N, C-alpha and C positions, 0 to 999 in steps of 0.2 A: 572680208567677213567669211569668205569660203574657207580660208585657212583656219580660222577659229572653229568653224563647224567640224572640219576634218580632224582637228586636234582633239575635240571633245570625243569624237568617235574613237580615235586612236587611244585616248586615255581609257575609255571603257574596255578596250581590248588589251590593256596592259602594255601598249606600245608607245606611250608618251607619259611623262610625269607632270606633276602639278606645276613645277617651275616653268615648264614649257608653255603651259596654259597661261600662267601669270605674265610671262614675257609677251605672249600674243595679245593679251588684254592691254598691256602698256602701249604696244605698237598701234593697236586699233584706235585707242582714244587719242593718240597723237595725230592721227590722220584727219579726223573731222569731228565736229561738235556733235553730230547725230550718231556717231558710231557707238557711243556708250549705250544709248537707248536701244539701238538695234541689237547690240551684243547681249543686253539684259533680256530682251525678248527671247533670243535664241537660248540663253542660259536657263530661263524659266521653262522653256519647252523641254530642254534636256533634263532638268530637275524632275519635271512631271513624268518623264519617261524612265526615271530611275537613276539619274546622276547622283552619286553619293553625296551625303550632306556635307562632308568635309570640303570636297571640291567646290560644291555650290556656294557654301558660306564664304570660303576664301576668295573666290572669283567675284562674288557679288560685292563684298566689302571693297575689293580693289577697284571695281568699276565705279562704285559710288564715291569712293575717296578721290579717284582721279578726276571725276566729273565735277566734284564739289557740290553735288546735289543729292537729295535723298532719293530712295527708290520710288517713292510716291510721286515726287516732282518729275521724275523721269517718265512717269506714265505707266509704271509696271507695278501691279499690286503684289502682295505677298503670295497670292495664288494667281499666277499669270495665265493669260489665255494661251491655249495650245490648239492650233488648227491641225487638220489631218496631215497636210503636207509636211509641216515642221516636225510633228511628232514622228512621222514615218522615218525621218532621217536618224532618229535615235532609238529605234526599236532594240538595237543591240545593248542599250544601256539598262534595259529592264522594262517592265510593264508599267503603264500609267496607273497611278496609285488610286484613282477614284475620280469622282466628279470634280471639275475645275471651274472656279468662278470666272466668268467672262467679263472683261474690263473694257468699257467703251473708250477709255483713254488710249488703249493700245490699237484702236482702229477698227473695232468690230461695230457693225451696224446694229440698231435695235432689233431688226428682224432676225439677224443671225443669232443674237443673244437669246431671243424668245424661242427660236427654233431649237437651239441646243438645250435650253432649259427644259423644253417639253420632252426632248429625247431622254434627258437625265431622269426627269420625274417618272417617265414611263418604264424605266428599267425595273424589273422585279427585284425585290430585296429577299435574299435567302434568310429565312429565320434560323436562329442558332439551334443546333440539335439539343435534344434533352440531355442534361448533364447526368452522366452515370459514373459512379465511383468505380475506378478501375483498380484491379490488383494484378500483379505480374502473373503471367501464365506459368504454372509450375513445371511444365514439361518442355517448353521451348524458351531458350535463352538467347538474348541478343548476341550477335556476333561482335564482340568487343565491349559490350556493356557488362559491368562487373557487379556481382552481388554486394561486395564491400571492398574497401581498400583502394578503390579508384573513384572516389566521390567526385561529382562535378565541381568544377572550380567556381561556377557561377559567373556573374558579370564582374570582371575585375576593374572596370573603369566606369562606374555609374555616372551618367550624365554627360559623358564625353561627347556623345553624338545625340543627345536627347534621350528619350525613354525607349526608343526602339530603332531598329534598322530600317532604312528606306521609308521612314515616316509611319511605320505600322506598329502599333503597340504590341508588346509581347503578350502572349496568351497561352492558356492551357488548352490543349486539344482534347476532344472528347470522343468516345466511342461513337461510330456512325458517321463522323465527318468524312468528306470525300475531298481528296486533293486532286487538282487539275481535272476534275470531272471523271477521274479514272480509278484512283486508289482509295479504297474504303478502309478506315482505321477500325480494326476488330478488337485487339487486346494489347494493352501496353505491356511490353516485355521487360522494360527496365529503363534505367537512366544512367548515363556515364558522362565523362568530361566533355564529350563532343555533342551530346544532346540526347533526347529521348528516342527510344526505339519501340516501334509498334509492329505487331503482326498485322499485315494488311492483306487485302484482297484486290487483285487486278480485275476490275469489272469488265475490261475488254476481253481478257482471257476467259472470264466466266461466260461472257456472251458467246464466245467462240467454242464453248463446251470443253475448254481445257480441263483435264482432270486434276491439275494442280495449279490453281490460280493464285496461290498464296505467295506473298513476298514479305521480306523484312523492310520496314520503312524507317529510315533514320532521319528525324527532324532536327536539323542542326540548330544549335542554340544561338542566342542573340549576338554573341560576340562575332560570329561569322557573318551574320546579316549586317552588322554595323560597319564592317570594313570591306571596301571594294576589292582591295588586293587579296584579301583572304578568300573572297568569293571566286576571283579569277584563278588563284593558285589551286584552290580546291577543285574547281572544274577541270583544270588541266591534269591534276594528279588522278582524278577519277577517270578521266579519259584513258590515262595510261593503264590503270588497273583493269579497265574493261577489256584490254588486249591481253591480259594475263590469264590465259585459259590453261589452268593446271589443277589437277585434283586436290592439291594441298593449298590452294589459294581460294578464298571465298569469292564467289562470282558477284560482281557489281553489274546491275542491269542498266541503271540510268541515273542521271543527275538533273534535277529540275527545280522549278520554283512555282509554287502555287500562286496563281494570279490574285485570288481573293484575299489571301492573308499575307502574301509576299514571303512566305516561309520557304527556305531552301531545304530540299530533302534529297535523299538518295534511296534508290530501291535496290535491294540485294536478295540473294537467295536466303530463304529462311531454313534454319537447321535445328535439329533436336539434339540435345546433349548438354555439355557444360563448358564454361570457359576454363582455361587452364589454371587461372589463379585459384579457382575453387578446387580444382583437382589437386593442385600442389598443397593447398592448406590441409587437405585430407590425407596426405601421404603419411606412411609410417615414419617414426622418428628417424630412422636411418635411410629413408628414401626407398626407391624402387630397386629391384634386382637389375643388374647391368643390362641383360637382354631386353627387359621390359622398357627400361629407360631409353635404350638405343632405338627401339621400335618407334618411339615418339620423336626422338631427336632426328632420326633419319628422314621422317616426313617433314619436319620443320625445315631441315636442311634442303630437301628437294624443292620445296616451295621457294625458299630464299634463292637457291642457285638459279632457278628458272627466272626469277625476277631480275637477278643480277645479270644474267645472260641477255635480258631484254633492256638493260640500261636503267633499271629502277632500284633504288635503295629504299627499304622500308622506313628507316630512321626513327621508328618508335616501337620496336619489337619488345614485347613484355608479355607476361602470362595473360593479362586481360585482353591482349590482341591476338590470342591464339585460342582455338576452339577445338574440343574433342567431341566428335559426333557419337551417336549411339552405336554406330558400326566401327568405332575406334579410328575413324579417319581424322587426321589432324589438319586443321585449316588455319591459314594466316589471314588476318583481318586488317582492315583500315590502312591499306597502303596509301601513303601520301596524305591522309587526312591531317595527321599531326604535323606534317611538313608545312601546313598552312599557318603555323603559329610557332611562337618561341617563348620560353620562360627564362627569367634571370634568377629564379629561385634555386636554392640548393637544399630542398627538403630531404632529410636523411632517412626518414622512416616511410614516407608515402610512396605509392606507386601510381600517383595521379598524373595524367598528362597535363602539365601546366602550360598555358599558352597565353600569348599576348598578340592579339590580332594586328597591332601596330608594328610588330617586329617580324612577323611571318617566319617562324621557325618552330621547332618543337623538341622537347625532350622529357623523358620520365627519369627523374634524378637517379633512381637506383639501378637503371639499366642503360644510362647514357654514358658515352665516352668523354674523356677529357676534351677531345676535339670538338664535340658537340657543344659542351659548355663554353668553349672558346669561340664558337660561331664559325668554325671551319666548314668547308663544303662537305656535303654528305659523301660517304665512302662506304663500299661494301664491308670494310673492316669494322664500321660502327655496328652493323648488323651481326657480324661474327662475335663481337664482344657480348652483345645481348644474348645471342644463341649459346655462347659458352656459359653465361650466368644461368640460363634456363637448364642447360645440361647439368651443371653442378647442383642445382636445386633438385632435379629429378634423381640424381645419383644419391644425394645426401639429405634432402629435405630442408637444406639451409641455403641462404644466400652466401656466396663466397666472401663477400666483404661485409658481412653482418648488416646488410641493408644500408650501408654507407654509400654515398655518392662517390664517383671516381675522384673528384678533387679532394674530398675528405679522406678517402682511402690513401691517396698519395700523401696528403699532409700527415697522416698518422703512420705512414710506412707499413700499411697492411699488406699481407701476402696470403692468398688462399691456402688453407691446409690441404695436404694431399688427400685424395679419396682412397680409403683403405681397400675398397673392393676393386680398384683399378690397378693395372700393372704400372711399373715405372714409366714405360713408354707412353701409356695412355695418360698418365698424370702430366707428363711433359707436354703432350699435345693439348690437354685441357688448359694448362698454365699459359701456353702460347696464345690461346684464344682469349684468355682473361687478362692479357698484358694491358697495363694502363696506357701505354704509349703506342700510338698507331704503328710506328715503324717496327715495333717489336712483335706486333700481333700477326696471327695467321692471315695470309693474304686472301685465301679463297675458302668458300664453304666446303668444296670438295676436299681440300687439304685438311681442314679441321676434322671432317668426318673420318678421313683415312687415319688421322693421328689418334682419334679416340675410339675407333672400332677395336674390338677384340680380333686377334689374328687366329682364326680357327684353322681347321685342317685345310680349308680352301687355300689359305695363304701358303701353308706348307707344301701343298700340292703344286701351286704355281711355281714356287722356288724349285721344287723337285723336277718339274717338267723342264724348266729352263736349263738347269744344270745337266740333267740327263740327256736332253736333246743335243746340247753342245758336245757331250761325251760321245753320243752316237755318231754325230757328224764327224768328230775327230777320229773315231775308230774306223769309220768308213773311208777316211781320207789319208790316214797315215799307217805306217807299218805297225802291226800289232805288237804290244809289249807283253801280252799274256799268251800262253799256249792255248790252243783250241781245247775247249772242254768236250766231253763226250756227248753222245746223242741224248743221253738222259737229261743232261742239263738243258739242252735245247728244248726238249719236250716240257721240262718243268717250267721254263720261262713262258712258253706259249700257254700252257695250262693255267698258270697263275694269271696271265693277262686276260684269259677268257672268263675268269670269275668276276661276278659283279662286285662293286664296292671300290671306293677310291684307294683303300689300303692295298688291295691286290694289284692295282695298276702301278702304284708306287713300288711295291715289292718286285714286280716283274721288270720294271725299268731299271731298278737298282741291280738286279741280277744280270740283266743284259749289259749293263755298263762295265761289268767285269769280264766280259767275254772278248775273244779275239775278233779280228776283222772278218774272217771267213764265217765264223759262227754267227756274228751279228748280221752279216749279209743274208745268210740262210734264214734266220729268224724273221728279218724284215720282209723277205720275199715270200715267206710262207703265207698261203692263202688264209690260214687260220688267224694269223696276225691281222691281216686286213679286215677279216670279218669281225674280229674282236674290237678293233678300233671303230668300225661302223656301228657295232652294237652299242658301244659307249656313247658315241655321238647321238644315236637315236634316243638314248635314255637320259642324256645330260640335261641338267637344269640350265636355265638361261645364263646364269652367271658363270657356269663352267664351260659352256659351249664355245665361248670366245677363246678360252685357253686350249681347247681341243683343236680349234681351227689354227691357232698359232703353232701347235705341235705338228699338225698335218703339213704345214708349209715347210717344215724342216725335212720332209721326206722327199724321195725322188719324184720327178714329174709323173712317172708311170704310176707310182703308188698313190700320189695325190689324186690322179684322175680316177683310178679304181675306186677310191674311197668316196670322192665327191659325186661320182656318177651313180653310185648305188642309190636305189630308190628310197630306202629307209633314211639314209644320211641326207639325201637331197630334200626329202620332206621335212625333216627336223630342222635343217638349216634355213630353208625358205620360211617355215613357220616362225622360227626365231626372229628373223629379220622383219617379217610382216608385223609381228607383235611390236617391235620397236618403231616401225614406221607409223603404225596407227596410234601408238602412245604419244608420238610427236605431232601427228596431223590427223585429226578426226573431227570434222566440223560438227558431227552429231553430238559430240561431247565437249564442244567449244575448245578444241585443241588446234592451234594454228602455227606450230613451230615448223614451218616449211623447210627452213634451212637444215634443221636436224633430220627431218624425214628424208630430205634429198641426200644427205650424207649416208644414211642407211641404205637407200636405194643404190647409190654408187658402189658401196661396199659389196652388196649382194651381186651387182652386175659384174664386179671384178672376179667374183668366185664363179658365177655362171654367166659368162658373156653372151651366150646364145639364148638365154631364157627371156 
């Protein structure tokens, strides 16, 4: 019998399947005549502690069928007795649903029954709160709940597991209700495919005088409550998102279940702004200017890249799962929630997350890849496909495939039209991200971003530095092919290098590349050249400082030390790397990418080994 008990617990943890439990039942009944009765008592205890209805019904039918007797004849009522020791074994399966009828046939004495009934009768009953008609808060929008276009799918399988999940009727929550004795519902923000979202107040934080006790509370709809595997998968994915501390990923605080109503809910940061689907609907007919669109795309990409680096694929990226706050920060929402479900539909016009709790997968037809429709394992390129669609919409105001799903686009032979405001190179990069077949799609978010960015003067500067540095090294290492120029040319090069502005740096280096070996040596050894390089390092933006450091490495060891030991250059370089370290690891801001922070520390130590 111990094996059966352990299997029930393993099943609740997702470590055993229903078939294993059925085999265990067959084995038990074959051992002794009384085994079925004992197993039913254990089964009823597990059911009272939250064993899903499907598993309970299947095992109960099997036990009664094998024994040839009804449940009543076996001495177990429809509401079986649950003693404290038995219930404790199944706490992991869920909370006890309510008062349980005690059955003398199962071995309870009259005194035990009377005592337990007195305890039950003495329990205070919480009156239902006054019903208040709620309307969505006009300034705060749910992270992932959409104004329109992503309507909730509702219950797709009515009656499959009864009227509710875990034996609790579905209900409408009202303002003022408190979940888990801690989270008070304040205002309903909206409703989406995954459930209703409320603005809530964390009463524990309020008691601790926290200045911001407010949270977003997502009450997951009945389809999740009805299916144990969805519950388990959702909890695991939520746990993963809790570890994603990134400014472009919405923070998830906790995943819990209210004991009184058995409602599963999540608490998240509450944000002010609007979901991206509403933002896209309000775009001009020709979309955003390229720079404005890229500012949004780069933030989406940063969040996705961080998630991918941490081994997590979103799998349901779409406008409704992106949020733009009032300070123009872009946030990714609902990592892994849609992973707990799957749809077989191919709606062409909708952007609704369709899900089937029995299948445990997810897709939004107009943003899902062919591979997702075919049930293949999640891959970062699924997210890149959706990111490319979002980018196309921001650039043009239109869906690249006319809101057709990937299978329909393939069937019709559709190809996205080039974006007029992008260069040929950018359009090629965008097209790779939009490729219908995974093997043809851009492999990483970083590569997609590089392919679609404009190449401004920074890129020209990088190329110029690389070419010029090699010319300088070559000129210093080989016999000159040009005659030495006069002292005026020498002075002109240094004078140009001393002027601020990237164009003057490029001009100076281009001039120097045409000089002979001796002249180059004199220029590079001139103190004014060293001071000019130090000045540029001290004023360089973060993205350019790396390129200056690369250039410094091409110089002689003496020049490198003169530049790097200068106080101004030292301060700029240290501050640059400190910024990167704290961007990766800063517990105060819930950033915990220790590996990336360690890499930055190692790079800084290589530059300044004695620091």
